[in-house]
N, CA, C and O atoms as a Tinker XYZ file with bonds, in Angstrom:
   392  protein
     1  N     -1.891000  -11.357000   12.201000    73     2
     2  CA    -1.488000  -10.080000   11.643000    64     1     3
     3  C     -0.169000  -10.271000   10.891000    63     2     4     5
     4  O      0.741000  -10.946000   11.372000    81     3
     5  N     -0.086000   -9.675000    9.723000    73     3     6
     6  CA     1.137000   -9.699000    8.932000    64     5     7
     7  C      2.211000   -8.856000    9.611000    63     6     8     9
     8  O      1.916000   -7.776000   10.124000    81     7
     9  N      3.430000   -9.326000    9.620000    73     7    10
    10  CA     4.560000   -8.514000   10.062000    64     9    11
    11  C      5.768000   -9.025000    9.305000    63    10    12    13
    12  O      6.345000  -10.055000    9.653000    81    11
    13  N      6.143000   -8.298000    8.272000    73    11    14
    14  CA     7.184000   -8.745000    7.354000    64    13    15
    15  C      8.232000   -7.671000    7.146000    63    14    16    17
    16  O      8.072000   -6.520000    7.554000    81    15
    17  N      9.322000   -8.091000    6.488000    73    15    18
    18  CA    10.327000   -7.154000    5.999000    64    17    19
    19  C     10.473000   -7.401000    4.512000    63    18    20    21
    20  O     10.378000   -8.538000    4.051000    81    19
    21  N     10.705000   -6.336000    3.763000    73    19    22
    22  CA    10.732000   -6.449000    2.311000    64    21    23
    23  C     11.703000   -5.433000    1.727000    63    22    24    25
    24  O     11.923000   -4.363000    2.294000    81    23
    25  N     12.277000   -5.785000    0.587000    73    23    26
    26  CA    13.112000   -4.856000   -0.180000    64    25    27
    27  C     12.379000   -4.562000   -1.484000    63    26    28    29
    28  O     12.143000   -5.469000   -2.281000    81    27
    29  N     12.019000   -3.305000   -1.704000    73    27    30
    30  CA    11.320000   -2.878000   -2.921000    64    29    31
    31  C     12.098000   -1.715000   -3.510000    63    30    32    33
    32  O     12.207000   -0.658000   -2.888000    81    31
    33  N     12.636000   -1.902000   -4.703000    73    31    34
    34  CA    13.556000   -0.899000   -5.243000    64    33    35
    35  C     12.914000    0.159000   -6.117000    63    34    36    37
    36  O     13.486000    1.234000   -6.299000    81    35
    37  N     11.724000   -0.121000   -6.670000    73    35    38
    38  CA    11.089000    0.913000   -7.491000    64    37    39
    39  C      9.579000    0.945000   -7.231000    63    38    40    41
    40  O      9.011000    0.070000   -6.577000    81    39
    41  N      8.973000    1.978000   -7.765000    73    39    42
    42  CA     7.554000    2.207000   -7.511000    64    41    43
    43  C      6.674000    1.073000   -8.032000    63    42    44    45
    44  O      5.688000    0.719000   -7.386000    81    43
    45  N      7.009000    0.500000   -9.180000    73    43    46
    46  CA     6.218000   -0.607000   -9.708000    64    45    47
    47  C      6.257000   -1.814000   -8.780000    63    46    48    49
    48  O      5.236000   -2.472000   -8.583000    81    47
    49  N      7.427000   -2.115000   -8.206000    73    47    50
    50  CA     7.528000   -3.209000   -7.235000    64    49    51
    51  C      6.668000   -2.929000   -6.013000    63    50    52    53
    52  O      5.996000   -3.823000   -5.500000    81    51
    53  N      6.692000   -1.683000   -5.547000    73    51    54
    54  CA     5.884000   -1.293000   -4.392000    64    53    55
    55  C      4.402000   -1.473000   -4.678000    63    54    56    57
    56  O      3.677000   -2.062000   -3.876000    81    55
    57  N      3.952000   -0.970000   -5.815000    73    55    58
    58  CA     2.540000   -1.109000   -6.192000    64    57    59
    59  C      2.135000   -2.580000   -6.292000    63    58    60    61
    60  O      1.102000   -2.986000   -5.760000    81    59
    61  N      2.962000   -3.373000   -6.982000    73    59    62
    62  CA     2.655000   -4.792000   -7.154000    64    61    63
    63  C      2.616000   -5.527000   -5.816000    63    62    64    65
    64  O      1.754000   -6.378000   -5.597000    81    63
    65  N      3.541000   -5.200000   -4.930000    73    63    66
    66  CA     3.570000   -5.834000   -3.610000    64    65    67
    67  C      2.299000   -5.507000   -2.823000    63    66    68    69
    68  O      1.678000   -6.397000   -2.242000    81    67
    69  N      1.918000   -4.236000   -2.807000    73    67    70
    70  CA     0.706000   -3.824000   -2.085000    64    69    71
    71  C     -0.515000   -4.515000   -2.684000    63    70    72    73
    72  O     -1.337000   -5.066000   -1.952000    81    71
    73  N     -0.638000   -4.489000   -3.995000    73    71    74
    74  CA    -1.802000   -5.087000   -4.660000    64    73    75
    75  C     -1.881000   -6.586000   -4.373000    63    74    76    77
    76  O     -2.940000   -7.098000   -4.010000    81    75
    77  N     -0.757000   -7.285000   -4.537000    73    75    78
    78  CA    -0.751000   -8.734000   -4.340000    64    77    79
    79  C     -1.015000   -9.106000   -2.883000    63    78    80    81
    80  O     -1.733000  -10.068000   -2.611000    81    79
    81  N     -0.442000   -8.356000   -1.952000    73    79    82
    82  CA    -0.649000   -8.630000   -0.528000    64    81    83
    83  C     -2.111000   -8.449000   -0.146000    63    82    84    85
    84  O     -2.678000   -9.288000    0.554000    81    83
    85  N     -2.728000   -7.356000   -0.601000    73    83    86
    86  CA    -4.149000   -7.138000   -0.296000    64    85    87
    87  C     -5.027000   -8.209000   -0.948000    63    86    88    89
    88  O     -5.952000   -8.717000   -0.315000    81    87
    89  N     -4.747000   -8.553000   -2.197000    73    87    90
    90  CA    -5.534000   -9.594000   -2.881000    64    89    91
    91  C     -5.393000  -10.935000   -2.179000    63    90    92    93
    92  O     -6.384000  -11.633000   -1.966000    81    91
    93  N     -4.165000  -11.302000   -1.816000    73    91    94
    94  CA    -3.946000  -12.580000   -1.132000    64    93    95
    95  C     -4.685000  -12.625000    0.204000    63    94    96    97
    96  O     -5.351000  -13.611000    0.517000    81    95
    97  N     -4.566000  -11.567000    0.980000    73    95    98
    98  CA    -5.170000  -11.559000    2.319000    64    97    99
    99  C     -6.696000  -11.607000    2.273000    63    98   100   101
   100  O     -7.330000  -12.236000    3.120000    81    99
   101  N     -7.275000  -10.944000    1.288000    73    99   102
   102  CA    -8.738000  -10.864000    1.207000    64   101   103
   103  C     -9.326000  -11.826000    0.178000    63   102   104   105
   104  O    -10.518000  -11.766000   -0.122000    81   103
   105  N     -8.488000  -12.716000   -0.362000    73   103   106
   106  CA    -8.900000  -13.723000   -1.334000    64   105   107
   107  C     -9.603000  -13.089000   -2.539000    63   106   108   109
   108  O    -10.661000  -13.540000   -2.978000    81   107
   109  N     -8.980000  -12.034000   -3.053000    73   107   110
   110  CA    -9.488000  -11.350000   -4.242000    64   109   111
   111  C     -8.775000  -11.895000   -5.472000    63   110   112   113
   112  O     -7.583000  -12.198000   -5.419000    81   111
   113  N     -9.486000  -12.017000   -6.555000    73   111   114
   114  CA    -8.894000  -12.455000   -7.818000    64   113   115
   115  C     -7.992000  -11.333000   -8.350000    63   114   116   117
   116  O     -8.476000  -10.232000   -8.612000    81   115
   117  N     -6.679000  -11.599000   -8.512000    73   115   118
   118  CA    -5.779000  -10.552000   -9.023000    64   117   119
   119  C     -6.200000  -10.054000  -10.411000    63   118   120   121
   120  O     -6.749000  -10.810000  -11.213000    81   119
   121  N     -5.941000   -8.811000  -10.670000    73   119   122
   122  CA    -6.224000   -8.156000  -11.950000    64   121   123
   123  C     -7.709000   -7.997000  -12.251000    63   122   124   125
   124  O     -8.071000   -7.672000  -13.382000    81   123
   125  N     -8.573000   -8.219000  -11.271000    73   123   126
   126  CA   -10.015000   -8.044000  -11.470000    64   125   127
   127  C    -10.462000   -6.688000  -10.918000    63   126   128   129
   128  O    -11.284000   -6.006000  -11.529000    81   127
   129  N     -9.922000   -6.305000   -9.769000    73   127   130
   130  CA   -10.363000   -5.083000   -9.100000    64   129   131
   131  C     -9.316000   -3.987000   -9.262000    63   130   132   133
   132  O     -8.121000   -4.249000   -9.121000    81   131
   133  N     -9.749000   -2.766000   -9.557000    73   131   134
   134  CA    -8.794000   -1.670000   -9.770000    64   133   135
   135  C     -8.208000   -1.153000   -8.456000    63   134   136   137
   136  O     -8.841000   -1.224000   -7.403000    81   135
   137  N     -6.983000   -0.632000   -8.546000    73   135   138
   138  CA    -6.348000   -0.011000   -7.392000    64   137   139
   139  C     -6.034000    1.435000   -7.739000    63   138   140   141
   140  O     -5.501000    1.726000   -8.810000    81   139
   141  N     -6.367000    2.334000   -6.828000    73   139   142
   142  CA    -6.034000    3.743000   -6.988000    64   141   143
   143  C     -4.989000    4.112000   -5.939000    63   142   144   145
   144  O     -4.771000    3.376000   -4.976000    81   143
   145  N     -4.359000    5.240000   -6.136000    73   143   146
   146  CA    -3.371000    5.708000   -5.164000    64   145   147
   147  C     -3.408000    7.224000   -5.086000    63   146   148   149
   148  O     -3.786000    7.907000   -6.039000    81   147
   149  N     -3.010000    7.727000   -3.943000    73   147   150
   150  CA    -3.002000    9.169000   -3.705000    64   149   151
   151  C     -1.807000    9.516000   -2.825000    63   150   152   153
   152  O     -1.538000    8.838000   -1.834000    81   151
   153  N     -1.102000   10.566000   -3.191000    73   151   154
   154  CA     0.034000   11.024000   -2.388000    64   153   155
   155  C     -0.492000   11.708000   -1.133000    63   154   156   157
   156  O     -1.410000   12.525000   -1.199000    81   155
   157  N      0.095000   11.369000    0.007000    73   155   158
   158  CA    -0.287000   11.965000    1.286000    64   157   159
   159  C      0.669000   13.111000    1.608000    63   158   160   161
   160  O      1.875000   13.017000    1.378000    81   159
   161  N      0.108000   14.191000    2.143000    73   159   162
   162  CA     0.900000   15.376000    2.479000    64   161   163
   163  C      0.830000   15.666000    3.967000    63   162   164   165
   164  O     -0.205000   15.481000    4.607000    81   163
   165  N      1.952000   16.124000    4.504000    73   163   166
   166  CA     2.009000   16.597000    5.883000    64   165   167
   167  C      2.704000   17.946000    5.850000    63   166   168   169
   168  O      3.860000   18.046000    5.439000    81   167
   169  N      2.000000   18.981000    6.283000    73   167   170
   170  CA     2.529000   20.357000    6.249000    64   169   171
   171  C      3.019000   20.739000    4.858000    63   170   172   173
   172  O      4.043000   21.405000    4.704000    81   171
   173  N      2.266000   20.302000    3.844000    73   171   174
   174  CA     2.583000   20.644000    2.471000    64   173   175
   175  C      3.688000   19.812000    1.836000    63   174   176   177
   176  O      4.071000   20.062000    0.693000    81   175
   177  N      4.203000   18.826000    2.562000    73   175   178
   178  CA     5.293000   17.990000    2.067000    64   177   179
   179  C      4.815000   16.542000    1.928000    63   178   180   181
   180  O      4.141000   16.019000    2.817000    81   179
   181  N      5.163000   15.900000    0.818000    73   179   182
   182  CA     4.768000   14.504000    0.601000    64   181   183
   183  C      5.388000   13.613000    1.670000    63   182   184   185
   184  O      6.581000   13.713000    1.957000    81   183
   185  N      4.562000   12.734000    2.263000    73   183   186
   186  CA     5.053000   11.875000    3.345000    64   185   187
   187  C      4.628000   10.419000    3.173000    63   186   188   189
   188  O      4.964000    9.581000    4.009000    81   187
   189  N      3.901000   10.107000    2.113000    73   187   190
   190  CA     3.482000    8.729000    1.907000    64   189   191
   191  C      2.502000    8.603000    0.761000    63   190   192   193
   192  O      2.193000    9.571000    0.065000    81   191
   193  N      2.020000    7.374000    0.583000    73   191   194
   194  CA     1.050000    7.092000   -0.473000    64   193   195
   195  C     -0.057000    6.224000    0.104000    63   194   196   197
   196  O      0.208000    5.257000    0.818000    81   195
   197  N     -1.304000    6.576000   -0.212000    73   195   198
   198  CA    -2.481000    5.813000    0.178000    64   197   199
   199  C     -2.910000    4.974000   -1.022000    63   198   200   201
   200  O     -3.160000    5.516000   -2.098000    81   199
   201  N     -2.999000    3.657000   -0.845000    73   199   202
   202  CA    -3.431000    2.736000   -1.895000    64   201   203
   203  C     -4.808000    2.196000   -1.538000    63   202   204   205
   204  O     -5.089000    1.936000   -0.368000    81   203
   205  N     -5.666000    2.025000   -2.536000    73   203   206
   206  CA    -7.021000    1.528000   -2.295000    64   205   207
   207  C     -7.444000    0.592000   -3.418000    63   206   208   209
   208  O     -7.455000    0.979000   -4.587000    81   207
   209  N     -7.794000   -0.644000   -3.059000    73   207   210
   210  CA    -8.386000   -1.571000   -4.025000    64   209   211
   211  C     -9.894000   -1.476000   -3.855000    63   210   212   213
   212  O    -10.416000   -1.614000   -2.749000    81   211
   213  N    -10.579000   -1.242000   -4.948000    73   211   214
   214  CA   -12.034000   -1.131000   -4.944000    64   213   215
   215  C    -12.582000   -2.511000   -5.269000    63   214   216   217
   216  O    -12.645000   -2.915000   -6.430000    81   215
   217  N    -12.979000   -3.230000   -4.218000    73   215   218
   218  CA   -13.392000   -4.622000   -4.350000    64   217   219
   219  C    -14.844000   -4.783000   -4.731000    63   218   220   221
   220  O    -15.468000   -3.859000   -5.254000    81   219
   221  N    -15.384000   -5.972000   -4.466000    73   219   222
   222  CA   -16.779000   -6.241000   -4.828000    64   221   223
   223  C    -17.750000   -5.353000   -4.036000    63   222   224   225
   224  O    -17.548000   -5.082000   -2.853000    81   223
   225  N    -18.791000   -4.917000   -4.716000    73   223   226
   226  CA   -19.775000   -4.044000   -4.063000    64   225   227
   227  C    -19.122000   -2.747000   -3.628000    63   226   228   229
   228  O    -18.477000   -2.068000   -4.427000    81   227
   229  N    -19.290000   -2.409000   -2.368000    73   227   230
   230  CA   -18.697000   -1.174000   -1.846000    64   229   231
   231  C    -17.456000   -1.444000   -0.998000    63   230   232   233
   232  O    -16.939000   -0.527000   -0.359000    81   231
   233  N    -16.975000   -2.674000   -0.981000    73   231   234
   234  CA   -15.807000   -3.021000   -0.165000    64   233   235
   235  C    -14.549000   -2.355000   -0.708000    63   234   236   237
   236  O    -14.304000   -2.344000   -1.915000    81   235
   237  N    -13.754000   -1.798000    0.208000    73   235   238
   238  CA   -12.454000   -1.237000   -0.161000    64   237   239
   239  C    -11.393000   -1.811000    0.776000    63   238   240   241
   240  O    -11.640000   -2.037000    1.961000    81   239
   241  N    -10.226000   -2.034000    0.224000    73   239   242
   242  CA    -9.109000   -2.609000    0.960000    64   241   243
   243  C     -7.939000   -1.659000    0.767000    63   242   244   245
   244  O     -7.608000   -1.314000   -0.368000    81   243
   245  N     -7.306000   -1.230000    1.853000    73   243   246
   246  CA    -6.350000   -0.143000    1.756000    64   245   247
   247  C     -4.993000   -0.476000    2.373000    63   246   248   249
   248  O     -4.842000   -1.409000    3.162000    81   247
   249  N     -4.028000    0.328000    1.975000    73   247   250
   250  CA    -2.688000    0.270000    2.547000    64   249   251
   251  C     -2.094000    1.675000    2.493000    63   250   252   253
   252  O     -2.435000    2.473000    1.619000    81   251
   253  N     -1.212000    1.963000    3.426000    73   251   254
   254  CA    -0.539000    3.251000    3.479000    64   253   255
   255  C      0.961000    3.003000    3.546000    63   254   256   257
   256  O      1.443000    2.288000    4.425000    81   255
   257  N      1.690000    3.597000    2.614000    73   255   258
   258  CA     3.146000    3.563000    2.652000    64   257   259
   259  C      3.594000    4.835000    3.346000    63   258   260   261
   260  O      3.416000    5.928000    2.810000    81   259
   261  N      4.174000    4.706000    4.535000    73   259   262
   262  CA     4.693000    5.839000    5.302000    64   261   263
   263  C      6.184000    5.958000    5.049000    63   262   264   265
   264  O      6.948000    5.065000    5.416000    81   263
   265  N      6.603000    7.038000    4.433000    73   263   266
   266  CA     8.022000    7.175000    4.121000    64   265   267
   267  C      8.863000    7.492000    5.353000    63   266   268   269
   268  O     10.030000    7.108000    5.415000    81   267
   269  N      8.285000    8.191000    6.337000    73   267   270
   270  CA     9.044000    8.535000    7.550000    64   269   271
   271  C      9.470000    7.287000    8.321000    63   270   272   273
   272  O     10.582000    7.232000    8.846000    81   271
   273  N      8.596000    6.289000    8.391000    73   271   274
   274  CA     8.906000    5.055000    9.121000    64   273   275
   275  C      9.354000    3.937000    8.191000    63   274   276   277
   276  O      9.733000    2.860000    8.652000    81   275
   277  N      9.313000    4.182000    6.895000    73   275   278
   278  CA     9.681000    3.195000    5.877000    64   277   279
   279  C      8.894000    1.899000    6.080000    63   278   280   281
   280  O      9.462000    0.811000    6.179000    81   279
   281  N      7.566000    2.051000    6.138000    73   279   282
   282  CA     6.690000    0.896000    6.372000    64   281   283
   283  C      5.416000    1.017000    5.547000    63   282   284   285
   284  O      4.988000    2.112000    5.182000    81   283
   285  N      4.824000   -0.143000    5.263000    73   283   286
   286  CA     3.516000   -0.210000    4.611000    64   285   287
   287  C      2.549000   -0.792000    5.629000    63   286   288   289
   288  O      2.791000   -1.874000    6.163000    81   287
   289  N      1.458000   -0.089000    5.905000    73   287   290
   290  CA     0.427000   -0.553000    6.831000    64   289   291
   291  C     -0.773000   -1.019000    6.012000    63   290   292   293
   292  O     -1.233000   -0.300000    5.125000    81   291
   293  N     -1.286000   -2.218000    6.302000    73   291   294
   294  CA    -2.400000   -2.805000    5.560000    64   293   295
   295  C     -3.664000   -2.790000    6.419000    63   294   296   297
   296  O     -3.617000   -3.069000    7.617000    81   295
   297  N     -4.806000   -2.457000    5.781000    73   295   298
   298  CA    -6.076000   -2.335000    6.489000    64   297   299
   299  C     -7.167000   -3.133000    5.786000    63   298   300   301
   300  O     -7.148000   -3.306000    4.568000    81   299
   301  N     -8.123000   -3.619000    6.588000    73   299   302
   302  CA    -9.269000   -4.345000    6.060000    64   301   303
   303  C    -10.407000   -3.399000    5.714000    63   302   304   305
   304  O    -10.281000   -2.186000    5.882000    81   303
   305  N    -11.522000   -3.951000    5.229000    73   303   306
   306  CA   -12.645000   -3.113000    4.794000    64   305   307
   307  C    -13.327000   -2.344000    5.920000    63   306   308   309
   308  O    -14.049000   -1.382000    5.655000    81   307
   309  N    -13.113000   -2.750000    7.175000    73   307   310
   310  CA   -13.710000   -2.033000    8.308000    64   309   311
   311  C    -12.721000   -1.099000    8.993000    63   310   312   313
   312  O    -13.012000   -0.522000   10.041000    81   311
   313  N    -11.533000   -0.958000    8.376000    73   311   314
   314  CA   -10.535000   -0.064000    8.941000    64   313   315
   315  C     -9.617000   -0.720000    9.949000    63   314   316   317
   316  O     -8.763000   -0.049000   10.529000    81   315
   317  N     -9.771000   -2.022000   10.174000    73   315   318
   318  CA    -8.907000   -2.718000   11.116000    64   317   319
   319  C     -7.540000   -2.981000   10.490000    63   318   320   321
   320  O     -7.443000   -3.383000    9.331000    81   319
   321  N     -6.489000   -2.750000   11.270000    73   319   322
   322  CA    -5.142000   -2.953000   10.739000    64   321   323
   323  C     -4.814000   -4.437000   10.696000    63   322   324   325
   324  O     -4.940000   -5.153000   11.689000    81   323
   325  N     -4.390000   -4.879000    9.519000    73   323   326
   326  CA    -4.114000   -6.297000    9.303000    64   325   327
   327  C     -2.649000   -6.639000    9.442000    63   326   328   329
   328  O     -2.302000   -7.778000    9.755000    81   327
   329  N     -1.796000   -5.678000    9.216000    73   327   330
   330  CA    -0.378000   -5.980000    9.299000    64   329   331
   331  C      0.494000   -4.843000    8.849000    63   330   332   333
   332  O      0.028000   -3.759000    8.498000    81   331
   333  N      1.802000   -5.134000    8.870000    73   331   334
   334  CA     2.788000   -4.115000    8.576000    64   333   335
   335  C      3.975000   -4.776000    7.884000    63   334   336   337
   336  O      4.414000   -5.860000    8.266000    81   335
   337  N      4.480000   -4.104000    6.865000    73   335   338
   338  CA     5.704000   -4.543000    6.212000    64   337   339
   339  C      6.730000   -3.434000    6.360000    63   338   340   341
   340  O      6.503000   -2.304000    5.929000    81   339
   341  N      7.857000   -3.763000    6.971000    73   339   342
   342  CA     8.953000   -2.797000    7.108000    64   341   343
   343  C      9.830000   -2.902000    5.865000    63   342   344   345
   344  O     10.210000   -3.996000    5.447000    81   343
   345  N     10.139000   -1.765000    5.292000    73   343   346
   346  CA    10.966000   -1.736000    4.090000    64   345   347
   347  C     12.404000   -1.414000    4.468000    63   346   348   349
   348  O     12.678000   -0.357000    5.037000    81   347
   349  N     13.314000   -2.314000    4.156000    73   347   350
   350  CA    14.722000   -2.019000    4.408000    64   349   351
   351  C     15.384000   -1.423000    3.180000    63   350   352   353
   352  O     16.542000   -1.010000    3.233000    81   351
   353  N     14.660000   -1.377000    2.079000    73   351   354
   354  CA    15.055000   -0.649000    0.883000    64   353   355
   355  C     13.770000   -0.280000    0.162000    63   354   356   357
   356  O     12.923000   -1.141000   -0.077000    81   355
   357  N     13.617000    0.988000   -0.184000    73   355   358
   358  CA    12.358000    1.449000   -0.777000    64   357   359
   359  C     12.635000    2.533000   -1.818000    63   358   360   361
   360  O     13.670000    3.198000   -1.770000    81   359
   361  N     11.701000    2.706000   -2.761000    73   359   362
   362  CA    11.862000    3.799000   -3.718000    64   361   363
   363  C     11.735000    5.142000   -3.009000    63   362   364   365
   364  O     11.202000    5.225000   -1.903000    81   363
   365  N     12.230000    6.188000   -3.658000    73   363   366
   366  CA    12.073000    7.522000   -3.088000    64   365   367
   367  C     10.688000    8.043000   -3.437000    63   366   368   369
   368  O     10.111000    7.652000   -4.451000    81   367
   369  N     10.169000    8.902000   -2.618000    73   367   370
   370  CA     8.843000    9.441000   -2.849000    64   369   371
   371  C      8.805000   10.337000   -4.084000    63   370   372   373
   372  O      7.748000   10.488000   -4.695000    81   371
   373  N      9.928000   10.930000   -4.462000    73   371   374
   374  CA     9.971000   11.765000   -5.654000    64   373   375
   375  C      9.572000   10.953000   -6.891000    63   374   376   377
   376  O      9.026000   11.504000   -7.846000    81   375
   377  N      9.846000    9.644000   -6.871000    73   375   378
   378  CA     9.510000    8.782000   -8.015000    64   377   379
   379  C      8.010000    8.641000   -8.199000    63   378   380   381
   380  O      7.548000    8.321000   -9.294000    81   379
   381  N      7.244000    8.877000   -7.142000    73   379   382
   382  CA     5.787000    8.737000   -7.208000    64   381   383
   383  C      5.169000    9.788000   -8.122000    63   382   384   385
   384  O      4.219000    9.490000   -8.846000    81   383
   385  N      5.680000   10.988000   -8.101000    73   383   386
   386  CA     5.119000   12.071000   -8.894000    64   385   387
   387  C      5.371000   11.942000  -10.383000    63   386   388   389
   388  O      4.730000   12.635000  -11.173000    81   387
   389  N      6.293000   11.067000  -10.792000    73   387   390
   390  CA     6.637000   10.914000  -12.208000    64   389   391
   391  C      5.688000   10.012000  -12.941000    63   390   392
   392  O      5.850000    9.789000  -14.141000    81   391
C-alpha cells in the first residue's frame, strides 16, 4: 500500500500527481486514458475532489482528495484502497472552481 507525503502547490500539480500515481500503480500508458474530476460536497460545502481515470474496457481507477484531512486516497478498480498521500502543502479548494 502506498503511504507518502507530498507538497503540491497548485491544482495542475495535484491533477498531474493523481494521474501519474494511478497510471504508475496500474501500469497504464500515460496520456492514453482520460481523467475526469468532480467536486465533492458535504452539507452544501465543497470538501474534496473525486478523480477518475477511465481505463481499458469498463475499468475505472479513482482517487479522492479530502481537504479536511489534507490527503489523497487512491483506489483500485474493485474499490479497494491502494494507498494514501498526505499533503503538507496543497492548493485551496477555491482554486478548483476556476
